[in-house]
N, C-alpha and C positions, 0 to 999 in steps of 0.2 A: 955647647952652648947651654946656659941655665935654663931650667925648665919653665921659670917665669918669664924669660926672654922670649923663649918658644911661644908660650902662650899669648904673650903681648903682641907678638907679630901677627898672630891670627884675630886677637880680638880689637886692636886699634884699628881706627877707621882706614878703610880701603875701599876704592871705587867698587860699589856693588849695588845691584838692584835690591830695593827694599820691598819686602813682602810681608803679609800678614802671617800669623801662625799656621792658618789652616792651608793656605797655599805653600808656604815653605816647607812643611813637613810633608806634604804630598810629593814635593820634588826631592826632598832628603831621603825619603823611605828607602829608596833602591840602594843607597850606599850608607845607611845608617846602621851600624853592627850593634847586635845586642851585648854589649860589653863597654867597659869605660875605654874611650878611645882616645883621650887626651889626658894631660896631666891634671886639668881642672878636675876632670870625672873621676880620675883615680884617687885624687886627694879627698873628694866628696865621699866617694864610696869608702875610703878608709876610717871615716866617722861614723857612717850609717851602717855599715855591716856588722860591727860588734854590737850595736843596739838592737838590730833584727836578731841576731844569734842569742843574746841574753833573754829576750822577750819570750821565745818558745810560744808563739800565738797559736790558737787553735783556727781562727778564721781571720785571715789577712787580705787586705786590699792595697794595690799599688796604683795610685791615681797619677794619670800622665805617665803610664808605664811604657809608651812608645813601641819599641821593638821588645820590651820584655825583659830588660836588663836584670831588675830585681826579682823577677819571678822564681827563678831557680834557688836564689838565696832563701826566699821565704818557704819555698816548698822543702828546702833542706833542714827546716827546722822542725819538720813533723806536723806542720799544719795540715788539718783535714781538708780546708777550703782555702784555695789561693786563687784570687780574681785580679785580673789587670783590666784597668780602664783608661781609655783616651779618646780624645775627640777626633784623632785623625784615623779614618779606617785604612788607608795605605800603610800607616806605620803598624797598626795591629795586624794586618793581613800578611805583610811582606815576610815576616818571621814566625808565622802561625805555628803553635804547638797543640798539644792537647789539654793546657790550662785554659779554663775560662776566660774570654776577653770580652769586654763590653764596651761598645762605641757609645759615648755620652758626654755630656758636659759636666766638668769637674764642680761646678757651681749649681747643678741641678742633678745630684745623684741619684739613680734610679733604684735606691734600696731602702727598705723599712729603717725605722729607727733602731740603733742598737744592733746593727746586723753583723758588725766586725769589732773584735776585741784588739786589733793592730791595723794600722794604717801607715803607710809610707807615701812620699811623693818626692821624687828627685828633680829639682830644679824646673818645676812646673808652674810655680805660682808667678814667675816672671811673665807668664803668658796671661795672668789674671790682673785686670784693672781693679776689681772691687775685691780686695783682700778678706774683707769683713764677710761678704757673701759666702767665699769659699770655707773660711774656718767655720762658720755656722754650720754649713751643709756636713762637714767633716765631723763636726762635734755631734750633730744629730744622728748619724748612723754609727757613731763610735759608742760601744757599751760602756756604762759607767766602769771606771777603773781602766778602761782601754787606754792603749798608749798610740800616740802619734809621733812620727819623726819624718820630719821633711826640710829640705834645703831650698835656698834661694840664691840668686846671684847677690853678691855682697854689696851694700851700699857704696865700696869704694869705687865700684865700675863706673858711677857717674863721674867721680872725680878724676879717674884715671883715663876717662873717654874710651873705655872698652866697647866693643861691638860683638854681636854674635853673628858670626859669618860661617859659610860652608860653600863647598864646591859641588855642583850637581854633575850628574853624568853627561850633560851637555857641554861641560867644561867651564861654565860661567860661574861667576861668584855671587852669592846671594846673601843679603843681610836680613836677619829676623829683628823686627822690633821687640822691646820688651818694656814692661812697667816696672820702673824702680820702686822699691819699698824700704823705708828706713827700719832699722830695729825697733825704734819705738811704736811704729805702726803695727810690726808683728805682734809685738807684746800686748798693746792694747787691744788687737782682734782676739788673740788668744784669751785673754782675760775676760772679754764680753762673751765668749763661747763657752765659759765654764771649763776652759782648759788651763791646767796649772804646769807652768814651765819647770821641768827638771834640769835641764842643762841646755846652754847656748855655747855652740863650738864655732870658731872662726878660723879655719884651716888656711895656712899660707903655703905657697909653693916654695917660698925660701924665707929663712929669717930675715926680720927687718923689712920686708917687703908688705905690701898691702895685702890684706885677706882677699881671696877670691870667691868664696861662698861662706854662708852662714847657715848654721844646722840647727834647727830647732827639735828638742826632745820634750814632749808634754804629755800629761795624763788627764783623762777626764775625770772631774769630781764625782766621787761616790755619792748617791743620794742617800740622806739620812732619813729615818723614819718619820720625822716630823716634816719634813719636806715632802715625802711621798703621801703623807696623810693629807697634807694642804691641798693635793691634786685630786684626791678622790672625791 
């Protein structure tokens, strides 16, 4: 069976109990592996991983880290600080390791301005209704010239009527609601947050089929001397 057909069977509507993100991730944590465990995640990581490898960050943050899928990749670049952040304590704790992990809201990041030179976030912004609040917070803690790479569920999800579902240890199937964002909304929020888009990728599981995710790679604008003088 083609990969897209397998994913479609999982994503299209099936009878399932709808949960908010916090309750869903608490149930999912016990069976959520710290690796790409379906074709959608595999194709997303195939785009994101080369960006991480090329960046060679010194201070890296993974927002919405969950069970920490991207933390080993960030650490492998030689970064001297790698932090994972997530709102779900069960997701953070179930696969704990010695890398710092913080339980916090991605729209209220508990770090000073300019704390990181690289930030990644995998499929987390689908849980965020106010995309602008998220991009502003990311831009705030990103150092000038720092890089952001993040992914979202592609707008095609709405057209294809795909759903986010999982089966918990109790055998029941659950559905996670998500907030759909258009690519134009992403671009507007990035621009308003002084983040310059370098690339946009829309990977597909099969040619001629709808894209399943969208990946944005952006850089925070460097401050000019004139701009810095105006703030003094």
